[in-house]
C-alpha positions, 0 to 999 in steps of 0.5 A: 496488475498483480502487486508482486509484479508492480513491486518487482517492476519498481525495484522492490523485489525484496518485498515479494512473497507468495502472499503478494502474488494473488493481490490484484491492484486496480488503482493506486491512491494516497488519499483514503477517501478516494480508495475504491475496491481493489486499490493500493493505499500508499500511506505517506508521512506528510507535514500536517497529516500522517497517511498512516492514520488513515490506513484503517479507513482505506481498508474499510473502503476496499484497499487490497493492500497498503504500502507505508513507512511504519512497522505495522502488524495485524492488518487485514490486508497485505502491508509492505514497509518501505523507507520512503512511501512517497517515492515507493512506486515512482 
């Protein structure tokens, strides 16, 4: 599914852009060690670990895009900032 369509269908249309139209998502994962080529990585701030610390690992494993709560720049894949990443695609 295209990332833009996924965001629109979950009520996040404000984040849609030309850049996101071409991103094809093959799966969604919050554990960077389970990321496969073309997956969307969701960085979740947890009680013991912060998923944002694993963004580069997810990208290295093939993440096509990342959703997270922090304002980050200079990633090599599209990054969408949301208020609460744990419920962003529910």
